[in-house]
Each structure stands twice: as C-alpha cells, then as structure tokens.
C-alpha positions as CSV (number, residue, x, y, z in Angstrom):
1,X,-14.9,9.0,5.8
2,X,-11.2,8.2,6.5
3,X,-9.1,5.5,5.0
4,X,-10.0,2.9,7.8
5,X,-13.7,3.5,7.4
6,X,-13.4,3.2,3.6
7,X,-11.8,-0.2,3.8
8,X,-14.2,-1.4,6.4
9,X,-17.0,-0.4,4.0
10,X,-15.6,-2.2,0.9
11,X,-14.0,-5.2,2.7
12,X,-16.5,-7.7,1.3
13,X,-16.0,-6.3,-2.2
14,X,-12.3,-5.8,-2.1
15,X,-11.1,-8.9,-4.0
16,X,-13.2,-8.0,-7.0
17,X,-12.2,-4.4,-6.9
18,X,-8.5,-5.2,-6.6
19,X,-8.6,-7.4,-9.7
20,X,-9.7,-4.3,-11.7
21,X,-6.8,-2.2,-10.3
22,X,-3.7,-4.3,-10.9
23,X,-2.7,-7.9,-11.8
24,X,-1.1,-10.8,-9.8
25,X,2.2,-9.8,-11.4
26,X,2.6,-7.2,-8.7
27,X,2.9,-9.7,-5.9
28,X,5.1,-12.1,-7.9
29,X,7.6,-9.3,-8.6
30,X,7.6,-8.3,-4.9
31,X,8.2,-11.8,-3.7
32,X,10.9,-12.4,-6.3
33,X,12.8,-9.3,-5.1
34,X,12.9,-10.6,-1.5
35,X,14.7,-13.8,-2.5
36,X,12.6,-15.7,0.1
37,X,13.4,-18.9,1.8
38,X,10.6,-21.3,2.8
39,X,9.9,-21.7,6.5
40,X,10.9,-18.1,7.4
41,X,8.5,-15.5,8.8
42,X,7.1,-12.5,6.8
43,X,5.0,-9.6,7.8
44,X,2.4,-8.4,5.3
45,X,1.6,-4.8,6.2
46,X,-1.7,-3.4,5.0
47,X,-2.5,-7.0,4.2
48,X,-6.1,-6.3,3.2
49,X,-7.8,-9.6,2.2
50,X,-4.5,-11.4,1.6
51,X,-3.3,-10.6,-1.9
52,X,0.4,-10.8,-1.0
53,X,-0.1,-13.3,1.8
54,X,-1.5,-15.8,-0.6
55,X,1.7,-15.7,-2.7
56,X,3.8,-15.9,0.5
57,X,2.0,-19.0,1.8
58,X,2.2,-20.7,-1.6
59,X,6.0,-20.2,-1.3
60,X,6.2,-21.8,2.1
61,X,6.4,-18.8,4.4
62,X,4.8,-18.2,7.7
63,X,3.0,-14.8,7.7
64,X,1.8,-12.2,10.2
65,X,-0.9,-10.2,8.4
66,X,-1.4,-6.7,9.7
67,X,-4.2,-4.3,8.7
68,X,-6.0,-1.4,10.4
69,X,-9.3,-2.9,9.2
70,X,-10.9,-5.7,11.1
71,X,-13.3,-6.2,8.3
72,X,-10.5,-6.8,5.8
73,X,-8.9,-9.3,8.1
74,X,-12.2,-11.1,8.6
75,X,-12.5,-11.5,4.8
76,X,-9.0,-12.8,4.8
77,X,-9.7,-15.4,7.4
78,X,-12.5,-16.8,5.3
79,X,-9.9,-17.6,2.7
80,X,-7.0,-18.7,4.9
81,X,-8.9,-19.8,8.1
82,X,-7.7,-23.4,7.9
83,X,-4.1,-22.5,7.2
84,X,-2.2,-22.4,10.5
85,X,0.8,-20.5,9.1
86,X,-1.0,-17.2,9.0
87,X,-1.6,-15.0,12.0
88,X,-3.9,-11.9,11.9
89,X,-3.2,-8.7,13.8
90,X,-4.9,-5.3,13.8
91,X,-2.4,-2.4,13.7
92,X,-1.6,1.0,12.4
93,X,1.4,2.3,10.4
94,X,3.1,4.2,13.2
95,X,2.8,1.4,15.8
96,X,3.0,-2.1,14.2
97,X,1.9,-4.9,16.5
98,X,5.3,-6.6,16.2
99,X,8.4,-6.7,18.4
100,X,11.8,-5.3,17.3
101,X,13.7,-7.5,14.9
102,X,11.3,-10.4,14.8
103,X,10.5,-11.0,11.1
104,X,12.7,-12.1,8.1
105,X,10.7,-10.1,5.5
106,X,8.3,-7.2,5.4
107,X,6.0,-6.6,2.4
108,X,3.6,-3.7,1.9
109,X,1.6,-3.6,-1.3
110,X,-0.3,-0.4,-2.2
111,X,-0.1,0.6,1.4
112,X,2.2,3.5,1.6
113,X,-0.1,6.0,-0.3
114,X,-2.8,5.4,2.4
115,X,-0.7,6.4,5.5
116,X,-0.2,9.9,6.9
117,X,3.5,9.7,7.3
118,X,5.2,7.3,4.8
119,X,8.7,7.8,6.2
120,X,7.5,6.8,9.6
121,X,5.8,3.7,8.1
122,X,9.1,2.6,6.5
123,X,10.9,3.2,9.8
124,X,8.4,0.9,11.5
125,X,8.9,-1.8,8.9
126,X,12.7,-1.5,9.4
127,X,12.2,-1.7,13.2
128,X,10.5,-5.1,13.1
129,X,12.9,-6.6,10.6
130,X,15.7,-8.9,11.6
131,X,19.3,-8.0,10.6
132,X,19.8,-9.3,7.1
133,X,16.1,-9.2,6.4
134,X,14.4,-7.4,3.5
135,X,11.7,-4.9,3.1
136,X,9.8,-4.8,-0.2
137,X,7.2,-2.1,-1.0
138,X,5.1,-1.9,-4.2
139,X,3.2,1.3,-4.8
140,X,2.4,4.1,-7.3
141,X,4.6,6.6,-8.9
142,X,3.7,10.3,-8.4
143,X,0.6,11.2,-10.4
144,X,-2.1,13.9,-10.7
145,X,-5.4,11.9,-10.4
146,X,-7.0,13.9,-7.6
147,X,-10.2,11.9,-7.7
148,X,-8.4,9.0,-6.0
149,X,-8.1,11.1,-2.8
150,X,-11.9,11.6,-2.7
151,X,-13.2,8.3,-4.0
152,X,-10.6,5.8,-2.7
153,X,-9.3,7.9,0.2
154,X,-5.7,7.9,-0.9
155,X,-3.6,10.1,1.3
156,X,-0.8,10.6,-1.3
157,X,-0.9,10.9,-5.1
158,X,1.9,8.4,-5.4
159,X,5.6,9.1,-4.7
160,X,8.8,10.3,-6.3
161,X,11.1,7.3,-6.5
162,X,14.0,9.4,-5.1
163,X,12.0,10.2,-2.0
164,X,11.2,6.5,-1.4
165,X,14.9,5.6,-1.8
166,X,15.9,8.3,0.7
167,X,13.3,7.1,3.2
168,X,14.7,3.6,2.9
169,X,18.3,4.8,3.5
170,X,17.3,7.0,6.4
171,X,15.6,4.0,8.0
172,X,18.9,2.3,8.1
173,X,18.4,-0.1,5.1
174,X,21.2,-0.9,2.7
175,X,21.5,-2.1,-0.9
176,X,18.3,0.0,-1.7
177,X,16.8,-0.2,-5.1
178,X,13.7,1.5,-6.5
179,X,12.7,0.1,-9.8
180,X,10.0,0.3,-12.4
181,X,7.7,-2.7,-12.2
182,X,6.5,-2.4,-15.8
183,X,3.0,-2.7,-14.5
184,X,0.2,-0.1,-14.0
185,X,-2.6,0.5,-11.5
186,X,-5.8,1.5,-13.2
187,X,-9.0,3.0,-11.7
188,X,-12.1,4.7,-13.1
189,X,-13.8,7.6,-11.4
190,X,-17.5,6.9,-10.6
191,X,-18.2,10.7,-10.3
192,X,-16.2,12.5,-12.9
193,X,-15.6,9.8,-15.5
194,X,-11.9,10.3,-15.4
195,X,-9.7,7.2,-15.9
196,X,-6.4,6.8,-14.0
197,X,-3.5,4.7,-15.2
198,X,-0.4,5.0,-13.0
199,X,3.0,3.3,-13.3
200,X,4.1,1.2,-10.3
201,X,7.5,0.8,-8.6
202,X,9.0,-1.8,-6.4
203,X,11.3,-0.6,-3.7
204,X,13.5,-3.0,-1.6
205,X,16.3,-2.9,0.8
206,X,18.1,-5.0,3.4
207,X,18.7,-4.4,7.1
208,X,22.3,-4.2,8.3
C-alpha cells in the first residue's frame, strides 16, 4: 500500500485519527505566521479533510484545497459543501493543479513527510505563489520511529530544520524562518506497542 492508498482507506476515519495525533494549535500557529488578510486566496496542499482549510475559512480567506486522495476531498466536501469560498482539486506534490503565481498563501500541514521529493514539493509551492506571498509548512522534526513508515506510510522520518531552511532558500524564498512550534505529534503503534512523540516545526518564507 502506498501513501495515496492509505489515505483513501482511512479517509472516513481521518478526523478522529488526526485529533489523537496533534492539536488545533498547529493550524493556529501556521495561520498566524502567514499574517493573512481576509479576502485573499490560499492553497492548502495535502488538505486532507480540511484541518487547515477550516481555520483559513474562519479567517475570511478563499481556499483551493489540493490533495492526492479523492476520498479525503469527498470527506472535506461533507463539511464545507455549502461554503462557496472553497474549491477542491486532486493533485500531486510534483505537479500542483495551479497556475504560476496565482495564490497569496500556501499552507502544507504534515504533508512534506509523505512526499517522495520534499525539495521539489517546496519548489512547486513557491511556483504557484504570487510575489510577496508566503509559504507556511508545519511538520515533524527528524526522529527514529520506524513504525510510522510501515503503519502510516510516512516517506520520511521527519526533517532536519537546516535542510528545510535550505530548501526554502533554494526555491527562491526570502526571510525564511524555521522555528520550534512547542507542540508534538503523537502516535501509538498498533503492531509493536511503541509510542512516538515528535516535536514539530513551523517553516515560513516569502516570495520575492
């Protein structure tokens, strides 16, 4: 089973699962770092069932929600179906279904560790961002919990913050910061009984 198949399988359970992994603080910190303005357009990459999108809509943004899983987006539509400021698009990390320089903000929560090429994913986020726009990524610090690869189909065991900072800079973003969120992602193995608790970072930068 690959990452896409995994998320298709758990789509109808994802909201409950997510609440056991991390708190709503994660999206509030991400949105605060973007210094958002109501009425502007954001892309939520790896949107899942709308964890970040919900916060963005509540703050008056229009949102394009992108995910590789149609099942996830269907679950999201059940929550936001009557809201006309959210658009749903299926897409992959290396070919986002967005034109160049079309969105004011790009958010990606717990997305990067599921993609094959995180640097390419960040370059794609920068590509679709308008000049002056901001990218905000929240994800896990580097860790050693191998069971997450098997049970949750993580591609990467988190990241070194210096690598994330370098990828932002190489994507042409400026004023880059990678900071501790003072929040953790927690997960219990169903097979080996191991318990993971991993610190989270928030990375953000602006397009020239």
